[in-house]
Structures are given as C-alpha cells and as structure tokens.
C-alpha positions in Angstrom: 14.9 -26.8 -4.6 16.1 -23.7 -6.4 18.6 -21.6 -4.5 19.7 -18.0 -4.9 22.8 -16.7 -3.1 23.1 -12.9 -2.7 26.6 -12.2 -1.5 28.8 -9.3 -0.4 25.8 -6.9 0.2 25.1 -4.2 2.8 22.2 -6.1 4.3 19.7 -3.9 6.2 17.9 -6.8 7.8 15.2 -5.0 9.9 15.2 -8.1 12.1 14.4 -8.0 15.8 17.8 -6.5 16.6 17.8 -4.2 13.5 21.2 -5.7 12.5 23.1 -4.6 9.5 25.4 -7.1 7.9 28.1 -5.2 6.0 29.5 -7.6 3.4 26.9 -10.1 4.3 25.1 -12.9 2.4 21.5 -14.1 1.9 20.5 -17.6 0.9 17.1 -18.1 -0.6 15.7 -21.5 -1.1 12.4 -21.7 -3.0 10.2 -18.9 -1.6 12.0 -18.7 1.8 15.0 -17.0 3.4 17.3 -19.8 4.6 20.2 -17.8 6.0 21.1 -14.1 6.5 24.5 -12.7 7.5 27.2 -15.2 6.8 26.0 -18.3 5.0 27.9 -21.6 5.6 29.3 -23.1 2.4 27.7 -26.4 3.1 24.2 -24.8 2.9 24.8 -23.7 -0.7 24.0 -26.0 -3.6 26.3 -26.2 -6.5 23.7 -25.0 -9.0 22.6 -22.0 -6.9 22.1 -18.7 -8.7 24.8 -16.3 -7.4 24.3 -12.6 -7.3 27.2 -10.3 -6.3 25.7 -7.4 -4.4 29.0 -5.6 -3.7 28.2 -1.9 -3.2 24.5 -2.5 -3.1 22.0 -2.2 -0.2 19.9 -5.3 0.3 16.8 -4.8 2.4 13.2 -6.1 2.8 10.7 -5.3 0.1 8.7 -2.1 0.9 5.1 -2.5 2.1 2.5 -0.1 0.7 -0.5 -0.4 3.0 -3.0 1.7 1.0 -3.1 1.9 -2.8 -6.0 1.8 -5.2 -5.1 -0.5 -8.0 -8.3 0.3 -9.9 -7.5 4.0 -9.9 -4.3 3.9 -11.8 -5.9 4.7 -15.2 -7.4 7.8 -13.5 -4.0 9.5 -12.8 -4.5 13.3 -13.2 -8.3 13.2 -13.2 -8.7 14.6 -9.7 -6.0 17.3 -9.3 -6.7 20.7 -7.6 -10.3 20.0 -6.5 -12.0 19.5 -3.1 -12.3 16.0 -1.9 -16.1 15.6 -2.3 -15.9 17.1 -5.8 -13.0 14.7 -6.5 -15.1 11.8 -5.3 -18.6 12.6 -6.7 -17.7 14.3 -10.0 -14.5 12.5 -11.0 -13.7 9.2 -9.2 -17.1 7.7 -8.9 -18.0 8.3 -12.5 -14.6 6.9 -13.5 -14.7 3.8 -11.2 -18.4 3.0 -12.0 -17.6 3.0 -15.8 -14.8 0.4 -15.3 -15.3 -3.1 -16.6 -13.2 -6.2 -15.8 -10.6 -5.5 -18.5 -10.2 -1.9 -17.3 -9.6 -3.2 -13.8 -7.0 -5.7 -15.1 -5.0 -3.2 -17.1 -5.2 -0.6 -14.3 -4.1 -3.1 -11.7 -1.2 -4.4 -13.9 0.0 -0.9 -14.5 -0.2 0.0 -10.8 1.7 -3.2 -9.8 4.4 -2.4 -12.3 5.0 1.0 -10.8 5.0 -0.4 -7.3 7.6 -3.0 -8.2 9.8 -0.3 -9.8 9.7 1.6 -6.4 10.7 -1.5 -4.5 7.3 -2.6 -3.2 6.8 -6.3 -2.8 3.5 -6.2 -0.8 0.5 -3.8 -0.9 -3.0 -3.5 0.5 -5.8 -2.5 -1.8 -8.9 -0.8 -0.1 -11.2 -1.7 -2.9 -12.4 -1.4 -6.4 -15.5 -3.0 -7.8 -13.8 -5.5 -10.2 -11.8 -7.7 -7.8 -11.4 -10.5 -10.3 -9.5 -8.2 -12.6 -7.2 -7.1 -9.8 -6.5 -10.7 -8.7 -5.7 -11.7 -12.3 -3.1 -8.9 -12.6 -1.5 -9.7 -9.2 -1.3 -13.3 -10.0 0.4 -12.7 -13.3 2.9 -10.0 -12.3 4.1 -11.8 -9.2 3.7 -9.2 -6.4 2.1 -9.9 -3.0 -1.1 -8.2 -2.1 -4.3 -7.9 -0.1 -7.4 -7.2 -2.2 -10.7 -5.8 -1.1 -14.0 -4.7 -2.6 -15.1 -1.0 -2.2 -18.2 -1.6 -0.2 -21.1 0.7 0.4 -24.8 0.2 1.2 -26.0 3.8 1.6 -25.1 7.4 0.8 -26.1 10.2 -1.6 -24.9 10.4 -5.2 -23.9 6.7 -5.6 -23.8 5.5 -9.2 -26.8 3.4 -10.0 -24.8 0.2 -10.6 -23.3 0.5 -7.1 -26.6 0.6 -5.2 -27.0 -2.7 -3.3 -28.4 -4.0 -0.1 -26.3 -4.9 3.0 -26.8 -8.6 2.3 -25.6 -8.2 -1.3 -22.5 -6.2 -0.3 -21.5 -8.9 2.2 -22.2 -11.9 0.0 -20.1 -10.5 -2.8 -17.1 -10.1 -0.4 -17.5 -13.6 1.0 -17.5 -14.9 -2.5 -14.2 -13.1 -3.3 -12.6 -14.5 -0.1 -13.7 -18.0 -1.0 -12.4 -17.6 -4.6 -9.1 -15.7 -4.1 -7.9 -15.8 -0.5 -4.6 -17.7 -0.4 -4.2 -18.1 -4.1 -1.1 -17.4 -6.3 1.1 -19.5 -4.0 -0.2 -17.6 -1.0 0.6 -14.1 -2.4 -3.0 -13.0 -2.6 -5.1 -12.4 0.4 -8.6 -10.9 0.5 -10.0 -8.6 3.2 -13.3 -6.9 3.8 -13.6 -3.3 2.7 -15.6 -0.4 4.1 -15.4 2.7 2.0 -16.2 5.4 4.5 -18.8 6.1 7.2 -20.6 8.4 4.7 -21.5 5.2 2.7 -21.8 2.4 5.3 -24.7 1.7 7.5 -24.1 0.6 11.1 -25.5 -2.8 10.1 -22.9 -3.2 7.4 -20.0 -2.2 9.7 -21.1 -4.5 12.5 -21.7 -7.5 10.3 -18.4 -6.8 8.4 -16.5 -7.0 11.7 -18.2 -10.3 12.6 -17.4 -11.8 9.2 -13.8 -10.5 9.3 -13.3 -12.2 12.7 -15.0 -15.4 11.4 -12.6 -15.6 8.3 -9.6 -14.4 10.3 -9.0 -11.5 7.9 -8.8 -7.7 8.2 -11.0 -4.7 7.4 -9.7 -1.9 5.2 -11.5 1.5 5.8 -10.9 5.2 5.3 -11.3 6.7 8.8 -11.4 10.3 10.0 -10.3 11.5 6.6 -11.8 14.9 6.4 -13.4 17.3 8.8 -16.7 17.0 6.9 -16.7 13.3 7.7 -16.4 13.9 11.5 -19.2 16.5 11.4 -21.3 14.1 9.4 -20.7 11.2 11.8 -21.6 13.5 14.8 -24.9 14.6 13.1 -25.9 11.3 11.6 -24.6 8.7 14.1 -24.3 10.7 17.3 -20.5 10.7 17.7 -17.3 11.1 15.8 -16.2 8.4 13.4 -13.7 6.7 15.7 -15.9 6.9 18.8 -18.9 5.5 16.9 -16.8 2.6 15.5 -15.8 1.9 19.1 -19.4 2.0 20.3 -20.3 -0.5 17.5 -17.5 -2.8 18.5 -15.8 -2.4 15.1 -12.4 -1.2 16.4 -10.0 -4.1 16.8 -6.6 -5.5 15.8 -7.8 -6.4 12.4 -9.0 -2.9 11.4 -6.6 -1.0 9.1 -7.7 2.7 9.5 -6.5 4.9 6.6 -5.6 8.6 6.8 -6.8 9.2 10.4 -6.2 12.9 10.0 -9.0 14.3 12.2 -8.2 12.4 15.5 -8.6 13.6 19.1 -6.3 12.5 21.9 -9.2 10.3 23.2 -9.5 8.6 19.9 -5.8 7.9 19.8 -6.2 6.2 23.1 -9.0 4.1 21.6 -6.8 3.0 18.8 -4.2 2.0 21.3 -6.7 0.2 23.5 -8.1 -1.9 20.6 -4.7 -2.3 18.7 -6.1 -0.6 15.6 -3.6 -0.4 12.7 -3.0 2.8 10.7 -1.9 3.6 7.2 -0.4 7.1 6.8 -0.5 8.5 3.3 1.4 11.8 3.5 1.3 12.8 -0.2 -2.5 12.3 -0.5 -3.1 14.0 2.9 -1.2 17.1 2.0 -3.4 17.7 -1.1 -6.5 18.4 0.9 -6.9 16.4 4.1 -4.4 17.8 6.6 -1.8 16.7 9.2 -2.3 13.2 10.7 -1.1 12.9 14.4 1.4 10.3 13.4 4.1 11.0 16.0 1.4 10.9 18.7 0.1 7.6 17.5 3.6 6.1 17.4 4.3 7.3 20.9 1.2 5.4 22.0 2.7 2.2 20.4 0.2 2.1 17.6 1.4 0.4 14.4 1.6 3.2 11.8 2.6 2.2 8.3 2.9 4.1 5.0 0.8 4.1 1.9 0.7 6.0 -1.3 -3.1 6.1 -1.9 -4.3 6.0 -5.5 -3.0 7.7 -8.6 -5.8 10.4 -8.8 -5.1 11.5 -5.2 -1.3 11.3 -5.2 -0.1 10.8 -8.8 3.0 8.9 -7.6 2.9 5.3 -6.4 6.5 5.8 -5.1 7.2 4.7 -1.6 10.6 6.5 -1.6 8.7 9.7 -2.1 6.3 8.8 0.7 9.1 8.0 3.1 10.7 11.3 2.4 7.4 13.2 2.9 6.6 11.3 6.1 10.0 12.3 7.6 9.8 16.0 6.7 6.1 16.7 7.3 6.2 15.7 11.0 9.5 17.5 11.7 7.9 20.7 10.4 4.6 20.0 12.2 6.4 19.6 15.6 9.5 21.7 14.9 11.5 18.7 16.2 14.3 17.5 13.9 14.1 13.9 15.1 10.3 13.7 15.3 10.5 10.8 12.9 14.1 9.8 12.2 15.3 7.8 9.2 15.4 4.5 11.0 11.8 4.9 12.2 10.7 5.7 8.6 12.3 2.5 7.4 10.5 0.6 10.1 7.2 2.1 9.0 7.8 1.0 5.5 8.8 -2.6 6.3 8.2 -4.2 9.7 5.4 -1.9 10.8 3.7 -2.3 7.4 3.8 -6.1 7.9 2.3 -5.7 11.3 -0.4 -3.4 9.9 -1.3 -6.1 7.4 -1.3 -8.9 9.9 1.5 -10.6 7.9 4.4 -10.0 10.2 5.0 -13.7 10.6 6.1 -14.0 7.0 7.3 -10.6 5.7 8.7 -7.3 6.8 12.3 -8.3 7.7 15.1 -10.4 6.3 14.9 -13.1 8.9 15.5 -16.8 8.2 12.2 -18.6 7.8 10.4 -15.6 6.4 9.4 -15.2 2.8 12.0 -14.1 0.3 10.8 -10.6 -0.3 13.7 -8.3 -0.8 15.1 -5.5 -3.0 18.6 -4.5 -4.1 19.2 -0.8 -4.1 22.1 0.8 -6.0 23.1 3.9 -3.9 25.4 5.3 -6.5 23.7 8.1 -8.3 24.3 11.8 -8.6 21.3 12.5 -6.4 22.4 10.2 -3.6 26.1 10.6 -3.4 28.2 10.9 -1.2 27.3 8.1 1.2 28.1 9.1 4.7 25.1 7.4 6.2 23.3 4.8 4.1 20.2 4.6 6.3 19.8 8.3 6.2 20.4 8.5 2.4 17.7 5.8 1.8 15.1 8.1 3.3 16.3 11.6 2.5 18.2 11.2 -0.8 17.3 8.1 -2.8 14.4 7.6 -5.2 12.6 4.7 -6.9 15.2 5.0 -9.7 17.8 3.6 -7.2 16.0 0.3 -6.9 17.9 -2.1 -9.1 16.3 -5.5 -8.5 13.1 -6.8 -6.7 12.4 -10.4 -5.5 9.0 -11.5 -4.2 8.3 -15.0 -2.9 11.7 -16.1 -4.1 11.2 -15.0 -7.7 12.7 -12.0 -9.4 10.1 -9.4 -10.5 12.8 -6.9 -11.7 16.5 -7.6 -12.5 18.9 -4.8 -13.1 16.1 -2.3 -13.8 14.1 -4.6 -16.2 10.7 -6.0 -15.2 10.8 -9.8 -15.8 7.2 -10.9 -15.7 5.5 -8.5 -18.2 6.2 -6.7 -21.4 6.5 -3.2 -19.9 6.5 -1.3 -23.2 3.4 -3.0 -24.5 1.7 -2.4 -21.2 2.5 1.4 -21.3 1.0 1.6 -24.8 -2.1 -0.2 -23.6 -2.5 2.0 -20.5 -2.9 5.2 -22.5 -5.4 3.7 -24.9 -7.4 2.1 -22.1 -7.4 5.2 -20.0 -8.6 7.5 -22.9 -11.4 5.1 -23.7 -12.4 4.8 -20.0 -12.4 8.6 -19.5 -14.7 9.0 -22.5 -17.0 6.2 -21.3 -17.2 7.9 -17.9 -18.1 11.3 -19.5 -15.3 13.1 -17.7 -14.0 16.3 -19.3 -11.2 18.4 -17.9 -10.8 22.1 -18.4 -7.7 23.4 -20.2 -5.3 24.9 -17.7 -3.8 27.2 -20.4 -5.1 28.3 -23.8 -4.5 25.4 -26.3 -3.8 26.2 -29.9 -3.8 23.3 -32.2 -1.3 23.6 -35.0 
C-alpha cells in the first residue's frame, strides 16, 4: 500500500484534545491516516514518499458546507441587486439555460477554486444537472455531497423546471442510486429543498421520509430573508422554522443554510432536533443580514461555514469566510472574543464534518480517518510575523498561503500546482462557456460606467 510521510510539520490536528504537534509527523497509507504526532520508524515503508514540512502548518482540509457548483459560470451576474431580482431575473434564467456540459465545466472550475483555498470537502445544495457535477468531482479528486435543486411549486419558475412532487422525488432517488458512494466513497448524494417559497408541504414531508430511509441528509435554504418568513406565515400559517417543526422535517439530518431570520424559540427548536447550520457570512452581508451564530453555538448547535455560490459571494475562498465570520460577530455583539480564532477553525473543520454527517471519517487529523489535509505556508508579507499561528490562520492568511492539498490520500495540489487537471486550459474554457451561457440565457448587464470602444 502506498505510503506518504509528512515530517517536521506544525500539525494542527483538531483532534478531540485539539492537540498541536510542533515538529510532528503524519503517516498516510492509501487513503487513511495511520499515525499522527511522532511516527515510529517501523511503521514507515522504505518506498514511502517523504515530504519535509519544516516551517509549514499541516491541518485538516477545510470543509465548505454550502457552495453552488453549478453557479460558478455566473460569477458577477447578480451583483448589487435585491435577492428576489437576483433569483428571478438573473440566476433562474442562467441555471435553466444550463446543459450537462455547462454544469460539468462550472463544477470543475468551482472545485479547482475550492482546492486552491484548501477545501477538501464541500456540500452542494443543488443544481439541475447533477450528472455533470458528479463527473467533475470524480475527475478532480475532491470530496463532496451533491444534491438536486428541488422545487414543486412557486411563481416565476422556468418552464423546464415545472414538475410534480412525484417527479421531483423520483429524480433525486435516481441520483442517489447512481452516484451515492461513488469515486472511492468521495461522492455522496443528499436530498435538496430549494426554499419554502418553492416547496409544498407534501414535498418537504416526503423528502424527510426518504432521507431517513436512505440515511442521507437534506440541504435547504432556511429563514434566509425577511420576505421568506412573512411568506411562510401568510401561506403556511407559521414562520419557516416553526412550520418545518410542525411538519416533522426538523432533525439531525437537516442542514439549514443562512438561518438569518431566527427567533430565540426557533434556535431552541434547532437545538431540540439537532439541526445543523451552514453560516455564509459573505453572501449574508450582501443582502440577507446578521445570522445569530453566537447564540446558536452557545446552544450547542453545529454551526459550520460555507461560501455560497459565485453570483452571491464571488469568492469561493474559505479563508475569506473564516475572517468574515470572526469579525462580523465581534462587531454585532461588541465582544472581542465572540468567536475566537480557535472556534473559527473548529467551524471550518470538525463542525463542518459534523454538519455533513461525516465526522467519523473527516474533520480532524486522527489515525483511522481519511487522509484529507492541507499544507499551509505561513511565510508571506501579509502574514508575517508569526506570533500566534492559530490566530494568523484566521486573521492574516489567505488562500494564497495554501501550498499543497491532499484528499483521500491523493495530492490534488502540490506546491501551488493543481495535479489532476490542466488549469490553464480550464480557465480558457470557463470564459468561453460562460459567455455562451449568458447569451443563451438572455441576460444583459448594464454598463456601470460609460464605455468607449477604441
């Protein structure tokens, strides 16, 4: 079995004791972590690949719990507009115009950006062309949870998206049967519910039953905007979270995204039912508001971090999101340690694994878990001096500090170079594919300044 020995690193294990091994070693065998800390010589094979990590930080791969792979080609299409305009006039026309190849290229580009920012695992809330997403994930080597953007009601839906509840569920079951557990276990498939605006009670209740049957999760945007809460009260008789509780949809396999417009009672419901949360600070600050993250964490709720999609955040960079998460909630509470650096790192690793129901295999550098790890070079003009490495990771470093990325025991990036794809060729294709897709969708953007062609 192939072995890799990473030696002399500053190992931020995020294990149960949150131990740091200064000058420590990691032994990888196949896709698994065999030893962390000090590796006995007798465990190391003579033909092991040896990586000297002197001066580098070695830590678990970051976990992005909410990112739209299929929206990567739409970066910049939804800037500076209200959410419902963003959705109905920009994103729905864009997404509904996508074909399988558009989805594949978009997903490949998004995964490449994720890898460059140190992400080894993500959760996707749903596009329409899941086969294209799965193909990209399988090829590039990252670990991810896929879902289909599922809706069975609502105003303004593109014609090609209109389907019955039975059709919506049947398509998702087919995706689970085709892709769940594929790519050496790196691909998982969950059920998706877009929002309460576009999901009938029947769809939500039956989705919960099927998710329990298949032992998978449900990915849903919840309490995202104030209009959503008002809609739920008027159309369903209660707020989004309370209505989901009444339907029996709340549970430990629900990943609720954004959760901005929450009441104290609803936070109690999340705690009661062990609901998981994905906090997306960059996207939220554009138009959604301040999520009660500190309050949820104080209740023991698993709150993780996500980037959201390119048209709602523009940056698929978890280092940016860690920084924003730390600062936003200090300012909101006027408490300097509202979310300290060590908690932010937990949110991006072990709490992310818990939110994705994958904590038995990923989230920390613990023997027996999957070999998902990153090497971070802390030496850059923007991150020196290093008085506190943990603090600098959150407050000073960037995706550019990530040097190497390993997922499932295989290198996806080595010394700044992606190893599984031709990145230059992909970038050229991304622009061409995105231009063609925008024209196909009929989306035109106003000039922000007078443009004079010369």
